[in-house]
C-alpha positions in Angstrom: 17.8 1.8 3.0 15.5 4.6 3.9 13.5 4.8 7.1 9.8 4.1 6.8 7.5 7.1 7.2 4.6 7.0 9.6 1.5 6.7 7.4 -2.2 6.2 7.7 -3.9 3.4 5.7 -5.5 6.1 3.4 -2.0 7.6 2.7 -0.7 4.2 1.7 -3.7 3.6 -0.6 -3.1 7.0 -2.3 0.5 6.1 -2.9 -0.3 2.7 -4.4 -3.0 4.2 -6.6 -0.1 6.2 -8.2 1.7 2.9 -8.7 -1.2 1.4 -10.8 -3.4 -0.1 -8.1 -7.1 0.6 -7.8 -9.5 0.1 -5.0 -11.4 -3.2 -5.6 -13.6 -3.2 -2.5 -13.6 -2.6 1.2 -14.5 -5.1 3.9 -14.8 -3.5 7.3 -11.7 -1.5 8.0 -9.6 -3.3 5.3 -9.2 -1.8 1.8 -8.5 -4.3 -0.9 -6.5 -3.0 -3.9 -5.9 -4.7 -7.2 -3.4 -3.9 -9.9 -5.0 -2.8 -13.1 -2.5 -4.7 -15.4 -1.2 -8.2 -15.3 -0.2 -9.7 -13.0 -3.4 -8.7 -11.1 -1.8 -8.6 -7.7 -4.1 -8.0 -4.8 -3.0 -6.3 -1.5 -5.0 -5.6 1.6 -4.4 -2.4 3.5 -5.9 -1.8 7.0 -7.6 1.6 7.1 -6.0 2.7 10.4 -4.8 6.1 11.5 -1.3 4.8 11.9 0.1 1.7 10.2 2.6 -0.4 12.1 6.1 -0.4 10.5 6.1 -4.2 10.0 2.7 -4.0 8.3 3.8 -1.2 6.0 7.0 -3.0 5.1 5.0 -6.2 4.3 2.7 -4.2 2.0 5.6 -2.7 0.2 7.2 -6.1 -0.3 3.9 -7.6 -1.5 3.5 -5.0 -4.3 7.1 -5.5 -5.4 8.5 -2.1 -4.6 11.5 -1.0 -2.6 11.1 1.4 0.3 12.8 4.1 -1.7 10.4 3.6 -4.6 7.4 3.7 -2.3 8.6 6.9 -0.6 8.9 8.4 -4.1 5.2 7.7 -4.7 4.2 9.7 -1.6 
């Protein structure tokens, strides 16, 4: 298992856009992404300068990727 990198919310959004997600909308400091193909998964990413490791791990789990796959998208 790889170590999680320290990322901002915007960095995580950019990585998930490469994985087939698109920005649906933003409410306050939270960016909501939606997968463009079925199943239309939705994931919320806080637009913070530094994401907590538990939050980042939860986002990776919600989109169905492994940590190594996610790091490959960076």
